[in-house]
C-alpha positions as CSV (number, residue, x, y, z in Angstrom):
1,M,116.3,142.5,104.3
2,K,114.1,139.5,103.2
3,I,115.5,136.3,104.7
4,G,112.3,134.3,105.1
5,P,111.4,131.2,103.0
6,N,110.2,131.5,99.5
7,I,107.4,129.4,98.1
8,S,109.7,126.6,97.1
9,E,111.1,126.4,100.6
10,R,107.7,126.6,102.2
11,L,106.5,123.8,100.0
12,A,109.4,121.7,101.3
13,R,108.3,122.4,104.8
14,A,104.7,121.5,103.9
15,R,105.8,118.1,102.5
16,A,107.7,117.4,105.7
17,D,104.8,118.4,107.9
18,L,102.4,116.2,106.0
19,R,104.7,113.2,106.2
20,I,104.8,113.4,110.0
21,G,101.1,114.0,110.4
22,V,101.1,117.8,110.9
23,P,98.4,119.6,108.9
24,I,99.0,122.6,106.6
25,V,96.9,125.6,105.7
26,L,96.1,126.7,102.1
27,E,95.1,130.3,101.8
28,G,93.1,131.6,98.9
29,P,89.5,132.5,97.8
30,V,88.6,129.2,99.4
31,S,91.0,128.5,102.2
32,A,91.5,125.0,103.8
33,L,93.1,123.0,106.5
34,V,94.8,119.9,105.0
35,F,95.8,116.6,106.5
36,A,97.4,113.7,104.7
37,A,95.0,110.8,105.2
38,E,97.9,108.3,105.6
39,T,99.5,110.1,108.6
40,L,96.3,111.5,110.2
41,T,96.0,110.8,113.9
42,D,92.8,110.0,115.8
43,A,93.3,113.0,118.1
44,R,93.5,115.4,115.2
45,L,90.6,113.8,113.4
46,R,88.4,114.2,116.5
47,A,89.4,117.9,116.7
48,V,88.4,118.5,113.1
49,L,85.1,116.6,113.5
50,A,84.1,118.8,116.4
51,E,83.1,121.3,113.6
52,P,82.6,118.9,110.6
53,K,80.8,121.3,108.3
54,G,82.3,121.1,104.8
55,V,85.0,118.6,105.7
56,V,85.6,116.0,102.9
57,L,88.1,113.3,102.0
58,A,89.7,114.2,98.7
59,V,91.0,111.3,96.5
60,T,92.2,111.1,92.9
61,A,89.9,110.1,90.1
62,R,91.9,106.9,89.8
63,R,91.1,105.9,93.4
64,A,87.5,107.1,93.0
65,E,87.1,104.8,90.0
66,T,87.9,101.8,92.3
67,L,85.6,103.1,95.0
68,K,82.8,103.8,92.6
69,A,82.7,107.4,93.8
70,R,81.7,110.2,91.5
71,A,84.7,112.4,90.4
72,Y,82.6,115.4,89.6
73,D,85.7,117.6,89.4
74,G,87.2,115.4,86.7
75,D,90.6,114.7,88.2
76,L,89.4,114.1,91.8
77,A,86.5,113.3,94.0
78,R,85.5,115.0,97.3
79,I,83.9,112.3,99.4
80,L,81.5,113.4,102.0
81,L,82.1,112.0,105.5
82,P,79.5,109.6,107.0
83,A,77.9,110.5,110.3
84,E,80.1,108.1,112.2
85,T,83.5,108.8,110.7
86,S,86.5,107.0,112.1
87,L,90.2,107.0,111.4
88,D,89.9,103.4,110.2
89,W,87.2,104.4,107.7
90,I,89.3,107.3,106.3
91,Q,92.4,105.2,106.0
92,G,90.4,102.4,104.5
93,I,89.2,104.7,101.7
94,A,92.8,106.0,101.2
95,D,94.6,102.7,101.3
96,P,93.4,99.8,99.0
97,S,95.2,97.1,100.9
98,D,92.0,95.7,102.3
99,D,89.8,96.4,99.2
100,L,89.2,92.7,98.6
101,I,88.6,91.9,102.2
102,K,86.1,94.8,102.6
103,P,84.9,95.6,99.1
104,M,81.7,97.4,100.2
105,K,83.0,100.9,101.2
106,G,79.9,102.8,100.1
107,P,77.7,104.0,98.7
108,L,79.9,107.1,98.8
109,A,78.3,110.5,98.3
110,C,80.5,113.2,96.8
111,D,80.5,117.0,96.8
112,R,80.0,118.7,93.5
113,D,79.6,122.3,94.7
114,S,82.1,125.1,95.3
115,D,85.7,125.3,94.2
116,A,88.0,122.3,94.3
117,S,91.3,124.1,93.9
118,A,92.4,123.5,97.5
119,H,91.6,119.8,97.2
120,R,93.6,119.6,94.0
121,A,96.6,121.3,95.7
122,A,96.2,118.9,98.7
123,L,96.4,115.9,96.4
124,K,99.4,117.2,94.5
125,L,101.2,117.9,97.8
126,T,100.6,114.4,99.2
127,K,101.8,112.9,95.9
128,S,105.0,115.0,96.0
129,A,105.5,114.0,99.6
130,R,105.4,110.3,98.5
131,L,102.3,109.6,100.5
132,L,99.1,108.0,99.5
133,P,97.2,110.5,97.3
134,A,94.3,111.2,99.8
135,A,93.7,114.2,102.0
136,L,91.2,115.3,104.6
137,V,90.3,118.9,103.7
138,A,88.4,121.2,106.0
139,P,87.3,124.8,105.0
140,L,88.8,127.6,106.9
141,T,88.1,131.3,107.5
142,E,90.9,133.6,108.7
143,A,93.4,131.2,107.4
144,S,96.6,133.2,108.2
145,E,95.4,133.8,111.8
146,F,94.5,130.1,112.2
147,A,98.0,129.0,110.9
148,S,99.7,131.5,113.2
149,V,97.8,130.4,116.3
150,H,98.5,126.7,115.7
151,G,102.1,127.1,114.4
152,L,101.2,125.6,110.9
153,T,102.8,126.1,107.5
154,C,100.6,128.4,105.5
155,L,100.8,128.4,101.7
156,P,99.1,130.8,99.1
157,L,96.8,128.5,97.1
158,D,97.2,130.0,93.7
159,E,101.0,130.2,94.0
160,T,101.1,126.7,95.3
161,L,99.2,125.3,92.4
162,A,101.3,127.2,89.9
163,H,104.5,126.0,91.5
164,L,103.4,122.3,91.7
165,S,102.7,122.3,88.0
166,Q,106.3,123.1,87.2
167,R,109.4,121.0,87.6
168,S,112.0,122.3,90.1
169,P,115.2,123.7,88.6
170,L,118.2,121.4,89.2
171,H,121.5,122.8,90.3
172,P,124.9,121.1,90.0
173,V,126.4,120.4,93.5
174,V,129.7,118.6,92.9
175,S,131.4,116.2,90.5
176,A,134.3,113.9,91.1
177,R,136.3,111.1,89.5
178,L,134.7,107.7,90.2
179,P,136.6,104.6,88.8
180,L,134.0,101.9,88.0
181,E,134.2,98.2,87.2
182,V,133.1,98.9,83.6
183,S,135.5,101.9,83.2
184,E,138.2,103.4,85.3
185,A,137.4,106.7,83.5
186,G,134.2,107.4,85.4
187,R,132.9,110.6,86.9
188,L,129.8,111.2,89.1
189,H,127.9,114.5,88.9
190,V,125.3,115.3,91.6
191,F,122.4,117.6,90.9
192,R,120.1,119.0,93.6
193,P,116.5,120.3,93.0
194,Q,115.7,123.7,94.3
195,D,112.6,122.5,96.0
196,G,114.4,120.3,98.5
197,G,113.5,117.1,96.7
198,E,115.8,114.1,96.2
199,E,119.1,114.6,94.4
200,H,119.7,113.0,91.0
201,Y,122.9,111.8,89.5
202,A,124.8,111.6,86.2
203,I,127.5,109.0,85.8
204,E,129.8,110.0,83.0
205,I,131.8,107.1,81.4
206,G,135.0,108.2,79.6
207,R,135.0,111.7,78.1
208,P,132.1,111.9,75.7
209,D,132.3,114.4,72.8
210,R,129.7,117.1,73.5
211,S,129.4,117.8,69.8
212,K,128.2,114.2,69.0
213,P,125.2,112.1,70.1
214,V,126.2,110.4,73.4
215,L,125.0,106.9,74.4
216,T,122.6,107.6,77.2
217,R,120.5,105.6,79.7
218,L,117.8,107.4,81.7
219,H,117.4,105.1,84.6
220,S,114.9,105.5,87.5
221,A,116.1,104.4,90.9
222,C,115.0,100.9,91.9
223,F,116.1,99.9,95.4
224,T,114.7,96.4,95.1
225,G,116.1,95.7,91.6
226,D,119.3,97.7,91.5
227,L,120.6,96.9,95.0
228,M,118.8,93.8,96.2
229,G,118.7,91.8,92.9
230,S,114.9,91.6,92.8
231,L,113.4,89.3,90.2
232,K,110.1,91.1,90.1
233,C,111.4,93.7,87.5
234,D,114.1,94.1,84.9
235,C,115.7,97.2,86.5
236,G,118.9,95.7,87.9
237,P,119.8,93.9,84.7
238,Q,119.0,97.0,82.6
239,L,121.3,99.2,84.8
240,R,124.2,96.7,84.6
241,A,123.7,96.1,80.9
242,A,123.7,99.8,80.2
243,L,126.9,100.4,82.1
244,A,128.5,97.5,80.5
245,R,127.6,98.8,77.0
246,M,129.0,102.2,77.8
247,G,132.2,100.6,79.1
248,Q,132.6,98.6,75.9
249,E,132.1,101.8,73.8
250,T,134.4,103.8,76.2
251,H,131.8,106.6,76.6
252,G,128.3,107.2,77.8
253,I,126.1,109.0,80.3
254,L,123.9,107.1,82.8
255,L,121.3,109.4,84.4
256,Y,120.2,107.9,87.7
257,M,117.0,109.6,88.7
258,N,115.5,109.3,92.2
259,Q,112.0,108.5,91.0
260,E,111.5,105.2,92.7
261,G,108.5,103.1,91.7
262,R,107.6,105.1,88.6
263,G,107.7,108.2,90.7
264,I,105.5,107.1,93.6
265,G,108.2,106.2,96.1
266,L,109.4,103.0,97.7
267,A,106.6,102.6,100.3
268,N,103.9,103.1,97.7
269,K,105.8,100.7,95.3
270,M,105.6,98.1,98.0
271,R,101.9,98.7,98.4
272,A,101.6,98.1,94.6
273,Y,103.6,94.9,95.0
274,S,101.2,93.8,97.7
275,L,98.2,94.5,95.4
276,Q,100.0,92.5,92.6
277,D,100.1,89.6,95.1
278,Q,96.3,89.9,95.2
279,G,96.1,89.4,91.4
280,F,96.3,92.9,90.0
281,D,98.8,93.8,87.3
282,T,101.3,96.7,87.8
283,V,99.1,99.3,86.1
284,E,95.9,98.2,87.9
285,A,97.8,98.4,91.2
286,N,98.9,101.9,90.6
287,H,95.4,103.0,89.8
288,R,93.9,101.4,92.9
289,L,96.4,103.3,95.0
290,G,95.3,106.5,93.3
291,F,98.2,107.1,91.0
292,E,98.6,107.3,87.2
293,D,100.4,104.5,85.2
294,D,103.6,106.5,85.5
295,E,104.2,109.6,87.7
296,R,107.8,110.2,86.6
297,D,109.1,113.4,84.9
298,F,111.7,112.4,82.3
299,R,112.2,116.1,81.5
300,L,114.6,116.2,84.5
301,G,116.9,114.0,82.5
302,S,117.0,116.5,79.6
303,D,117.7,119.3,82.1
304,I,120.8,117.4,83.4
305,L,122.0,116.6,79.9
306,T,121.7,120.2,78.9
307,S,123.6,121.3,82.0
308,L,126.4,118.9,81.1
309,G,126.6,120.3,77.5
310,F,124.8,117.5,75.6
311,R,122.3,118.2,72.9
312,A,121.9,114.8,71.2
313,V,121.7,111.2,72.4
314,K,121.5,107.6,71.5
315,L,119.0,106.5,74.1
316,L,119.2,103.1,75.7
317,T,115.5,102.3,76.4
318,N,112.5,100.2,75.5
319,N,110.1,103.0,76.5
320,P,108.9,105.3,73.7
321,N,107.6,107.8,76.2
322,K,111.1,108.5,77.3
323,V,112.1,109.3,73.7
324,A,109.1,111.5,73.2
325,M,109.6,113.5,76.4
326,M,113.3,114.0,75.7
327,Q,112.6,115.2,72.2
328,A,109.9,117.6,73.5
329,S,112.4,118.9,76.0
330,G,115.0,119.9,73.4
331,I,117.2,116.8,73.4
332,N,117.6,115.2,70.0
333,V,117.2,111.4,70.2
334,V,119.0,110.3,67.0
335,E,118.6,106.6,67.9
336,R,116.6,104.4,70.3
337,V,118.9,101.5,71.4
338,P,116.9,98.5,72.7
339,L,117.8,97.2,76.1
340,Q,116.0,93.9,76.4
341,V,117.5,92.0,79.3
342,G,116.4,90.5,82.6
343,E,113.2,88.6,81.8
344,N,112.5,85.7,84.2
345,R,109.6,83.7,85.4
346,H,108.9,86.1,88.2
347,N,108.6,89.2,86.0
348,R,107.3,87.8,82.8
349,D,103.7,89.0,83.4
350,Y,105.0,92.4,84.6
351,L,107.0,92.9,81.3
352,A,104.0,91.8,79.3
353,T,101.8,94.4,81.0
354,K,104.4,97.1,80.3
355,A,104.3,96.1,76.6
356,R,100.5,95.8,76.4
357,K,99.5,98.8,78.5
358,S,102.4,101.2,78.6
359,G,103.7,100.7,75.1
360,H,107.1,99.4,75.9
361,L,108.9,97.8,72.9
362,L,109.8,94.3,74.1
């Protein structure tokens, strides 16, 4: 009887380990011990540096661009450690918060030999754990034995990379009646990803006809805007306007996706805000942190709609990327319904950047 964890469950363990500072092991043709730079401790760093041969700090190409480091592997750079490596140095490379205070972090030499698959998997894992995308990677021999001796989560490298390139299946958990201010005929559906990630929600207004296009809003969670009334974005006004429109039309589906900060998590979103306070726009801030413009996966929304029995939508959005991804995922977007609300003096530049750099139709 096989009752042990499958690869999805082991990846969930690995994310939790990295978040609390525990390293993981990747086993493959080139095996590696992986630490998240953000949660690395001085004691564990000293242990690794006792045998420093081949140890590098992996960062994304976006972060490498800011650091003027050579991304020989295309999507990432493997930065060689200086002779006197310290925890402050590693976290200064990973975290751009003091880039303007200490702009001279190099010159940084980068590895261009051997396979970078383990480093690529390490960065994907730190991203999916909502940590800064930077990882200390040390080569290993006898990976399984090392993991067993130290009680570490051990993942097969090839299977890990393949799994991280796919979106996790969503499973319906429960649905229940939920009277709302905009409509007493509300219903909340909860969907849980198989990989142990955050749950996503569908709020059904009225009883939409599954055979017709349904008015739909694909909304990413925004703690600061949706709950706190932040004026730095237009998320809260968009959420409330979408629900009000559905209430007026007596039907609709609001998909509330837990992809905070364009998919980088609340802590990293606040790091991006801090960089914006230093004069960078929202896209530049994401890049300096090591992320892409937008790390969200809108295909999750199409998965939920399909599960609920919908095939066509009238999509409330200003973002053409949402339309394109929904169409590519099998949902017919028969109409894009503009949702232009919430502009104020605090977010005017932010909205202009979204229009200029991300193609939003404002």
